[in-house]
C-alpha positions in Angstrom: -30.4 -51.7 10.0 -28.6 -49.6 7.4 -26.4 -52.6 6.6 -29.3 -54.3 4.8 -29.4 -51.5 2.2 -26.2 -52.8 0.6 -26.0 -56.5 1.3 -27.7 -59.5 2.8 -26.4 -61.3 5.8 -26.3 -65.0 4.9 -27.5 -66.8 8.0 -30.5 -69.0 7.3 -33.6 -67.4 9.1 -37.1 -68.9 9.5 -38.1 -67.1 6.3 -35.1 -66.2 4.0 -35.3 -64.6 0.6 -32.4 -63.5 -1.6 -32.8 -61.3 -4.6 -31.7 -62.7 -8.0 -28.3 -61.1 -8.8 -27.9 -59.6 -12.2 -25.7 -61.2 -14.9 -22.0 -60.7 -14.6 -18.9 -61.3 -16.7 -18.5 -65.0 -17.5 -15.0 -65.1 -15.9 -16.3 -63.7 -12.7 -19.8 -65.2 -12.5 -20.7 -67.2 -9.4 -19.6 -70.8 -9.6 -21.9 -73.8 -8.9 -21.5 -75.6 -5.6 -20.4 -79.2 -5.5 -21.3 -81.5 -2.6 -18.2 -82.8 -0.7 -17.9 -86.6 -0.5 -15.6 -88.6 1.7 -13.3 -89.5 -1.1 -12.8 -85.8 -2.1 -9.3 -84.3 -1.7 -10.8 -81.6 0.6 -11.0 -84.0 3.5 -9.4 -81.5 6.0 -11.6 -78.7 4.8 -14.7 -80.8 5.4 -13.6 -81.8 8.9 -12.8 -78.3 10.1 -16.3 -77.1 9.0 -19.1 -76.9 11.6 -22.8 -76.0 11.5 -24.0 -73.4 14.0 -27.7 -73.2 15.0 -29.2 -70.3 17.0 -32.9 -70.6 18.1 -33.3 -66.9 19.2 -34.2 -63.6 17.7 -36.8 -63.8 14.9 -36.6 -67.6 14.6 -34.0 -70.2 13.7 -30.7 -69.0 12.3 -28.3 -71.5 10.8 -24.8 -70.5 9.8 -21.4 -72.2 9.3 -18.1 -72.1 11.2 -14.7 -73.6 11.3 -12.3 -75.0 14.0 -9.8 -72.5 15.1 -8.2 -74.8 17.7 -9.0 -77.9 19.7 -11.9 -76.2 21.6 -12.8 -73.0 19.7 -14.6 -72.3 16.4 -15.1 -69.1 14.4 -18.4 -68.0 12.9 -20.2 -64.6 12.4 -21.6 -62.3 15.0 -24.9 -62.0 13.3 -25.3 -65.8 13.4 -25.3 -65.8 17.2 -27.1 -62.5 17.8 -29.6 -62.6 20.6 -28.7 -66.0 21.8 -27.7 -67.4 25.1 -25.2 -70.3 25.1 -28.1 -72.7 25.7 -29.7 -71.5 22.5 -26.6 -72.3 20.4 -26.0 -75.7 18.9 -22.9 -76.7 17.1 -22.6 -79.9 15.0 -19.9 -81.5 12.9 -20.1 -82.3 9.2 -21.1 -85.9 10.2 -23.8 -84.9 12.6 -22.2 -85.0 16.0 -23.6 -82.3 18.4 -21.1 -80.3 20.5 -22.2 -78.5 23.7 -21.3 -74.7 23.7 -19.5 -73.5 26.8 -19.0 -69.8 26.0 -19.7 -67.5 23.1 -18.1 -64.1 22.4 -18.6 -61.6 19.6 -16.0 -59.2 18.2 -16.5 -55.6 19.0 -15.5 -54.1 15.7 -16.3 -56.8 13.2 -18.9 -59.4 12.2 -17.0 -62.2 13.9 -17.6 -64.5 16.9 -15.8 -67.3 18.7 -17.5 -70.2 20.4 -15.9 -72.6 22.9 -17.3 -76.1 22.8 -17.1 -78.9 25.4 -15.4 -81.3 23.0 -12.1 -81.8 21.2 -12.1 -80.7 17.6 -9.8 -83.3 16.1 -9.2 -81.3 12.8 -8.3 -77.7 13.1 -7.7 -75.1 10.4 -4.3 -74.2 9.0 -4.1 -70.4 8.8 -2.6 -68.6 5.9 0.0 -65.9 6.2 -0.8 -63.8 3.1 -3.9 -62.2 1.7 -4.9 -63.5 -1.7 -4.6 -61.5 -4.9 -7.3 -60.7 -7.5 -8.1 -63.7 -9.7 -6.5 -66.2 -7.1 -8.5 -69.4 -6.8 -10.5 -69.6 -3.6 -12.6 -72.3 -1.9 -15.6 -71.8 0.5 -16.8 -74.8 2.5 -20.1 -74.5 4.5 -23.7 -75.4 4.9 -25.8 -73.4 2.4 -29.4 -73.2 3.4 -28.5 -75.4 6.4 -28.3 -78.4 4.2 -25.4 -80.8 3.3 -21.8 -79.6 3.4 -20.8 -78.2 0.1 -17.7 -76.6 -1.5 -17.8 -73.6 -3.8 -14.8 -72.7 -5.9 -14.3 -69.3 -7.4 -11.8 -66.4 -7.6 -11.1 -63.3 -5.7 -12.6 -60.3 -7.6 -11.1 -57.5 -5.6 -11.1 -55.7 -2.2 -13.6 -53.1 -1.2 -13.1 -50.5 1.5 -16.6 -49.0 1.6 -18.1 -48.8 5.1 -21.4 -49.7 3.5 -20.4 -53.4 3.9 -20.5 -53.0 7.7 -16.8 -53.5 8.2 -14.1 -50.9 9.2 -11.5 -52.3 6.8 -11.3 -53.9 3.3 -13.4 -56.9 2.6 -12.9 -59.5 -0.1 -15.4 -59.9 -3.0 -15.5 -63.5 -4.3 -17.4 -64.8 -7.3 -18.7 -67.8 -5.6 -22.2 -69.2 -5.3 -22.9 -68.1 -1.7 -26.3 -68.9 -0.1 -28.0 -68.3 3.2 -26.3 -70.5 5.7 -22.8 -69.8 4.4 -22.3 -67.1 7.1 -19.1 -68.0 8.9 -17.8 -70.3 6.1 -14.0 -70.4 5.9 -12.4 -69.1 2.7 -9.4 -71.3 1.8 -6.5 -70.6 -0.6 -5.1 -73.1 -3.1 -2.9 -74.6 -0.3 -6.0 -75.3 1.8 -5.2 -72.5 4.3 -7.9 -70.3 5.8 -7.5 -66.7 4.7 -11.0 -65.3 5.3 -14.5 -65.7 6.6 -17.7 -65.3 4.6 -20.2 -62.9 6.2 -22.6 -61.5 3.5 -23.8 -61.4 -0.1 -23.4 -58.3 -2.2 -26.8 -57.5 -3.5 -25.8 -55.9 -6.8 -23.5 -58.7 -8.0 -24.3 -61.8 -6.0 -20.6 -62.0 -5.0 -19.7 -63.4 -1.6 -18.2 -60.9 0.9 -15.5 -62.1 3.2 -13.6 -60.7 6.2 -9.8 -61.2 5.8 -8.2 -63.5 8.4 -5.9 -60.7 9.5 -8.9 -58.9 11.1 -9.8 -62.0 13.1 -6.1 -62.3 14.2 -6.0 -58.6 15.2 -9.3 -58.9 17.2 -7.8 -61.9 19.1 -4.5 -60.2 19.7 -6.3 -57.1 21.1 -8.8 -59.2 23.0 -11.5 -57.2 21.2 -14.4 -59.6 22.0 -17.4 -59.0 24.2 -20.8 -60.4 25.0 -23.3 -61.7 22.4 -25.2 -58.7 20.8 -28.9 -58.4 20.8 -31.0 -59.2 17.8 -30.7 -55.6 16.6 -27.1 -55.4 15.3 
């Protein structure tokens, strides 16, 4: 519970309330989201994005996710907390529902991988390098569980404080993050996934993201276990 002293998780719950962040420097103020349309150049980004619904714990939680390969997607551990696979629902950007076969959560990070009984036709291209401060970044997801949107901003910096609930550095991004963006992919200018949104920093309203390298390390070390209970 100490995590909530420093930031809000951003899965949509039955009742969800975010504090109004204070004003920030114009260059680094959160950017306004823009709804993605079929003619937009971010076609791949749209098609790798998935909505994740969990009907357990304190109510309905809705987050975002993205296709890692043909049968697996990445989201946040807190999005699936307390669920069984039958309580998880995954849907595509165009409304197709995908049955969940297995769900595993990372042991040391707010990450989870779900396996679906379907073929994900568009999968993410993974980046090789971490972004630098002021690099342009894009977040694609389902804020408030509504229509798929894209938020464009810049990397502010990296924070290493354990108060954010992660054992390593996390990215601070000046994007307009909302409940429901948990699990959203962070893309670089080339459209490659380089991070995963997991929280909102209370003091600034910045989005917080786990670097892709932490996911890759967890996969390489097979550091995934069972779905956690509601009390993270």
